[in-house]
C-alpha positions as CSV (number, residue, x, y, z in Angstrom):
1,M,-6.9,-33.2,22.8
2,A,-3.0,-33.4,23.1
3,Q,-1.3,-30.4,24.6
4,D,0.8,-29.8,21.5
5,E,-2.5,-29.5,19.5
6,R,-4.1,-26.9,21.7
7,S,-3.9,-23.3,20.6
8,T,-4.2,-21.9,24.1
9,L,-2.8,-23.2,27.4
10,L,-6.2,-22.7,29.2
11,R,-9.6,-23.2,27.9
12,P,-10.6,-19.8,26.3
13,P,-13.5,-18.0,28.1
14,P,-16.4,-16.6,26.2
15,A,-15.8,-13.2,24.5
16,D,-16.8,-10.4,26.8
17,P,-19.6,-8.5,25.1
18,N,-18.8,-5.4,27.2
19,R,-15.4,-5.0,25.6
20,A,-14.4,-4.1,22.0
21,P,-13.6,-7.1,19.9
22,I,-9.9,-6.1,19.9
23,E,-9.7,-6.3,23.7
24,N,-10.8,-9.9,23.6
25,V,-8.4,-10.7,20.8
26,L,-5.4,-9.3,22.7
27,E,-6.2,-10.6,26.2
28,V,-3.4,-12.3,28.0
29,T,-3.5,-14.5,31.2
30,E,-0.8,-14.7,33.8
31,I,0.4,-18.2,34.5
32,G,1.9,-18.0,38.0
33,V,2.4,-21.7,38.3
34,L,5.2,-21.5,35.6
35,G,7.1,-18.7,37.3
36,P,6.9,-15.0,37.9
37,D,5.8,-12.6,35.1
38,I,4.9,-15.3,32.6
39,F,1.7,-14.8,30.5
40,T,0.0,-16.6,27.7
41,N,-2.5,-15.8,24.9
42,T,-6.1,-16.2,26.3
43,R,-7.5,-16.9,22.9
44,K,-6.3,-18.5,19.7
45,A,-3.9,-16.2,17.7
46,W,-5.0,-15.3,14.1
47,V,-3.0,-16.6,11.1
48,P,-3.7,-14.6,8.0
49,P,-4.7,-16.6,4.9
50,G,-1.6,-17.7,3.1
51,A,0.7,-16.4,5.8
52,R,3.7,-18.4,7.2
53,G,2.6,-17.8,10.8
54,V,0.6,-15.8,13.3
55,Y,-0.1,-12.1,12.4
56,G,2.8,-10.1,13.7
57,G,0.7,-7.4,15.2
58,T,-0.9,-9.9,17.6
59,V,2.5,-10.9,19.1
60,I,3.6,-7.3,19.3
61,A,0.5,-6.3,21.1
62,Q,0.3,-9.3,23.5
63,C,4.0,-8.7,24.5
64,L,3.1,-5.1,25.2
65,A,0.0,-6.2,27.2
66,S,2.1,-8.6,29.2
67,A,4.8,-6.0,30.0
68,Q,2.1,-3.4,31.0
69,K,0.9,-5.8,33.7
70,T,4.3,-5.4,35.4
71,V,4.5,-1.6,35.6
72,P,2.3,0.9,37.5
73,D,-0.9,2.1,35.7
74,D,0.5,5.6,35.3
75,F,3.4,4.3,33.2
76,Y,2.8,4.4,29.4
77,P,5.0,2.9,26.7
78,H,7.0,5.4,24.7
79,S,9.1,3.1,22.6
80,C,9.0,-0.6,21.6
81,H,11.7,-2.3,19.6
82,C,10.9,-5.8,18.2
83,Y,12.5,-8.6,16.3
84,F,10.6,-11.4,14.5
85,I,12.7,-14.5,14.9
86,L,10.5,-17.5,13.9
87,A,7.1,-17.8,12.4
88,G,4.6,-18.3,15.2
89,S,2.2,-21.2,15.0
90,G,-1.5,-20.6,15.5
91,K,-2.0,-24.2,16.7
92,I,-0.1,-24.1,20.0
93,P,0.0,-21.6,22.9
94,I,2.4,-18.7,23.1
95,L,4.2,-18.0,26.4
96,F,5.3,-14.4,27.1
97,H,8.3,-14.2,29.5
98,V,8.7,-10.6,30.9
99,E,12.0,-9.5,32.4
100,R,11.9,-6.5,34.7
101,V,15.1,-4.8,33.5
102,R,14.8,-1.5,35.3
103,D,12.4,0.5,37.4
104,G,13.1,4.2,37.9
105,R,11.1,7.2,39.0
106,S,10.4,8.3,35.5
107,F,11.2,5.4,33.2
108,A,10.9,1.6,33.4
109,T,12.3,-1.0,31.0
110,R,11.0,-4.5,30.2
111,T,12.1,-7.2,27.8
112,V,9.6,-9.8,26.6
113,Q,10.3,-13.1,24.9
114,A,7.4,-14.8,23.1
115,R,8.1,-18.6,23.2
116,Q,6.6,-21.7,21.6
117,R,7.9,-25.2,22.3
118,G,10.7,-23.7,24.3
119,R,12.0,-21.6,21.4
120,C,12.0,-17.9,21.2
121,I,9.9,-16.8,18.2
122,F,9.8,-13.0,19.0
123,T,11.6,-10.6,21.3
124,T,11.0,-7.0,22.2
125,T,12.4,-4.3,24.6
126,I,9.8,-1.8,25.8
127,S,10.5,1.5,27.6
128,F,7.8,3.0,29.7
129,V,7.5,6.6,30.9
130,R,5.5,7.9,33.9
131,K,2.7,10.2,32.9
132,A,3.6,13.9,33.0
133,A,7.1,12.9,34.2
134,A,8.7,16.0,32.5
135,G,6.4,18.5,34.2
136,D,4.9,21.6,32.6
137,K,8.0,23.0,30.9
138,T,9.1,21.1,27.8
139,V,10.1,21.7,24.2
140,R,7.3,20.7,21.8
141,H,6.8,20.3,18.1
142,A,5.2,17.7,15.8
143,A,5.0,17.1,12.1
144,P,1.5,17.8,10.7
145,M,-0.6,15.4,8.6
146,P,0.5,15.3,5.0
147,A,-0.7,18.3,3.1
148,P,-3.2,16.5,0.8
149,M,-4.9,15.1,3.8
150,Q,-5.1,18.3,5.9
151,A,-8.5,19.2,4.4
152,A,-9.7,15.6,4.0
153,K,-12.2,14.1,6.4
154,P,-12.2,10.6,7.8
155,P,-15.0,8.3,6.8
156,P,-18.4,9.1,8.4
157,E,-19.3,7.4,11.6
158,G,-21.7,5.0,9.9
159,W,-19.2,4.0,7.2
160,D,-19.6,0.3,6.2
161,E,-18.1,0.0,2.7
162,E,-15.5,-2.7,3.4
163,P,-15.6,-5.9,1.3
164,E,-17.4,-8.8,2.9
165,W,-14.3,-10.8,3.5
166,A,-12.8,-7.9,5.7
167,K,-15.8,-7.4,7.9
168,G,-14.9,-10.1,10.4
169,G,-11.7,-8.5,11.7
170,P,-11.4,-6.3,14.9
171,F,-10.5,-3.2,12.9
172,Q,-12.1,-1.2,10.0
173,C,-9.7,0.0,7.4
174,C,-10.5,2.4,4.6
175,K,-7.6,2.3,2.2
176,L,-6.9,5.3,-0.1
177,P,-5.3,5.3,-3.6
178,T,-1.5,5.4,-3.4
179,V,-0.3,9.0,-3.6
180,R,1.4,9.3,-7.1
181,G,0.7,5.6,-7.6
182,T,-0.4,6.2,-11.2
183,D,2.3,8.7,-12.0
184,P,4.9,7.0,-14.2
185,T,7.5,9.5,-13.3
186,A,7.2,8.9,-9.5
187,R,10.0,6.9,-7.9
188,P,9.0,4.3,-5.3
189,D,10.3,6.5,-2.5
190,E,8.0,9.3,-3.7
191,Q,4.8,7.3,-3.4
192,R,2.8,7.1,-0.2
193,C,0.3,4.5,1.0
194,Q,-2.4,5.8,3.2
195,Q,-5.5,4.5,5.1
196,W,-8.0,5.5,7.8
197,F,-8.7,2.9,10.5
198,R,-10.4,2.4,13.8
199,C,-11.4,-0.6,15.9
200,R,-14.9,-2.0,15.9
201,G,-17.0,-1.2,19.0
202,A,-15.9,1.0,21.9
203,V,-12.9,0.3,24.2
204,S,-14.2,-0.5,27.7
205,A,-13.5,1.7,30.7
206,A,-12.0,-1.5,32.4
207,G,-9.5,-1.8,29.5
208,G,-8.5,1.8,30.0
209,Q,-5.7,3.6,28.1
210,Q,-3.6,0.4,28.1
211,A,-6.2,-1.3,25.9
212,H,-6.0,1.6,23.4
213,L,-2.2,1.3,23.3
214,N,-2.3,-2.5,22.9
215,A,-4.7,-2.1,20.0
216,L,-2.5,0.6,18.3
217,A,0.5,-1.8,18.5
218,Y,-1.7,-4.5,16.9
219,V,-2.8,-2.4,13.9
220,S,0.6,-0.8,13.4
221,D,1.7,-3.9,11.6
222,S,-1.3,-3.9,9.2
223,N,-0.3,-3.4,5.5
224,F,3.0,-2.1,6.6
225,I,5.8,-4.0,4.9
226,G,3.3,-4.4,2.0
227,T,4.1,-0.8,1.2
228,V,7.2,-2.0,-0.6
229,A,5.1,-4.3,-2.8
230,R,2.6,-1.5,-3.6
231,V,5.1,1.1,-4.6
232,H,6.9,-1.4,-6.8
233,R,3.5,-2.7,-8.1
234,L,4.4,-6.4,-7.3
235,W,1.9,-9.1,-8.0
236,R,1.3,-10.6,-4.6
237,L,-2.2,-12.1,-4.8
238,P,-2.4,-15.8,-4.0
239,F,-3.1,-17.0,-7.6
240,K,-1.7,-16.5,-11.1
241,P,-3.2,-13.8,-13.3
242,E,-4.1,-16.6,-15.8
243,D,-6.5,-18.1,-13.2
244,Y,-8.7,-15.0,-13.3
245,D,-10.9,-16.2,-16.2
246,Q,-11.8,-19.4,-14.3
247,M,-13.0,-17.6,-11.2
248,A,-16.7,-17.1,-10.3
249,E,-18.0,-13.7,-11.4
250,E,-18.5,-12.6,-7.8
251,Y,-14.8,-13.1,-7.1
252,Q,-13.7,-11.5,-10.3
253,G,-15.1,-8.1,-9.3
254,H,-13.3,-8.2,-5.9
255,V,-10.0,-9.3,-7.5
256,K,-10.2,-6.5,-10.1
257,D,-10.9,-3.9,-7.4
258,L,-8.1,-5.1,-5.3
259,A,-5.6,-5.2,-8.2
260,E,-6.5,-1.6,-9.1
261,Q,-6.1,-0.5,-5.5
262,E,-2.6,-2.2,-5.5
263,G,-1.7,-0.3,-8.7
264,L,-1.4,-3.5,-10.8
265,G,-3.7,-2.4,-13.6
266,S,-7.2,-3.5,-14.5
267,T,-6.7,-6.3,-17.1
268,V,-5.2,-9.7,-17.0
269,Q,-2.6,-8.6,-19.5
270,D,-1.6,-5.8,-17.1
271,W,-1.2,-8.2,-14.3
272,K,1.0,-10.7,-16.3
273,Q,3.5,-7.9,-16.8
274,R,4.0,-7.2,-13.1
275,P,7.0,-8.8,-11.2
276,K,5.9,-11.7,-9.0
277,L,6.5,-11.5,-5.2
278,G,8.1,-14.6,-3.9
279,M,8.4,-13.9,-0.2
280,M,7.6,-11.0,2.1
281,V,8.0,-11.3,5.9
282,S,8.8,-8.8,8.6
283,L,12.2,-8.9,10.3
284,D,11.9,-6.1,12.9
285,H,9.4,-3.5,14.0
286,S,9.7,-0.4,16.2
287,I,7.0,1.9,17.6
288,Y,7.5,5.3,19.1
289,F,4.4,6.4,21.0
290,H,4.6,10.2,21.0
291,E,1.2,10.9,22.6
292,P,0.2,7.7,24.4
293,G,-2.3,9.4,26.6
294,R,-4.2,10.7,23.5
295,V,-4.5,7.4,21.6
296,K,-8.2,6.5,21.0
297,V,-8.4,3.5,18.7
298,D,-12.2,3.5,18.7
299,E,-12.0,6.9,16.8
300,W,-10.7,7.2,13.2
301,M,-6.9,7.5,12.9
302,F,-4.9,8.1,9.7
303,A,-1.8,6.2,8.7
304,D,0.8,7.6,6.2
305,M,3.3,5.0,4.9
306,E,6.3,5.3,2.7
307,S,9.4,3.2,1.7
308,P,12.7,5.2,1.6
309,W,14.8,2.2,0.5
310,S,14.7,-1.4,-0.7
311,G,17.5,-3.7,-1.9
312,D,19.5,-6.8,-1.2
313,G,16.3,-8.8,-0.7
314,R,15.0,-6.4,2.0
315,G,12.6,-3.4,2.2
316,F,12.4,-0.6,4.7
317,V,9.2,1.3,5.6
318,T,8.1,4.1,7.8
319,Q,4.7,5.0,9.1
320,R,3.2,8.0,10.9
321,I,-0.1,7.6,12.7
322,F,-2.3,10.6,13.3
323,A,-5.5,11.2,15.3
324,K,-8.4,12.6,13.2
325,D,-7.7,16.1,14.6
326,G,-4.1,15.9,13.2
327,T,-2.3,15.0,16.4
328,L,0.8,12.9,15.6
329,L,0.3,9.9,17.8
330,A,3.0,7.5,16.8
331,T,5.8,6.8,14.4
332,C,6.7,3.2,13.3
333,V,9.6,1.8,11.3
334,Q,10.0,-1.7,9.9
335,E,12.4,-3.8,7.8
336,G,11.4,-7.0,6.1
337,V,12.4,-9.6,3.6
338,V,11.1,-8.8,0.1
339,R,12.1,-11.4,-2.5
340,L,10.9,-11.7,-6.0
341,A,9.7,-15.1,-7.2
342,S,12.3,-17.3,-8.8
343,D,12.0,-18.2,-12.5
344,G,13.4,-21.7,-11.7
345,P,12.1,-24.5,-9.4
346,A,10.4,-23.4,-6.2
347,A,12.9,-22.6,-3.5
348,T,12.6,-23.3,0.2
349,S,10.9,-20.7,2.2
350,K,13.4,-20.8,5.1
351,L,15.4,-17.7,5.9
């Protein structure tokens, strides 16, 4: 097989059954022969159906995993600021170039460029903090879980109610109805998209806390910029509403459930009236790890997402991620391109 047709630089090893699936998905390998602090994806990166490129959470997490290999084990990330530059191909390897910007007693800084065919497709700057660097005396406060969820419980341990098509991924996600999603008086900024999630399996002792943090970075991009589409009730399914009647009955039920969950209504006539999404792609993404030592991705976590603003072909979203006991683990922000479909001839997808 030609090198430019291989999805990994080295032959992928078998998945390690002693690790959670997400650990195998995010594994990176150092390539010392190419230079210092250069890593590559160990296994093929996932491209979501209908997407322009590799799932963004994979690149975020593998950049973080690469950078973590260049700092001491007792340094945890506290902030990560990313820019998506080009759509990553799932058919060729990704190289992660880590630059050691600064090493201090309490903080360390790394920049990482993800490259394909010599071009930068993604860049991030990550700041790490030494565990317990501030000592025992510190100011402390944290926002609580949203009031409607304070009395709610996560799904039971044996929960297995995902649709069949979603069961192959490394995370379980239990989406909740959009808060005020059926309220005709609610503005888009007053609605909230929420979900419970956890990784499949148990994170290994060998992976340690770094594996939990890499996995949180991965899932932080899940359904995130899509918040804008949900609060505006945009039709973004990969077919026209008119095609519904020609579908097999088994798919019709799934489509109807998904459309209702997205707030699009329950009939084809409802769907025809919704604005059509033309393009939606992330531009930048930031993660603030508030309690990196307490992140446990193999336990249920709760995500609360909202969109304070959209306009000029862009949308802005925020996300708070809580542990099941209500601890605020992380806050994420993202901006992305959100364009409605053109009424005229199909336009180019280039930005």
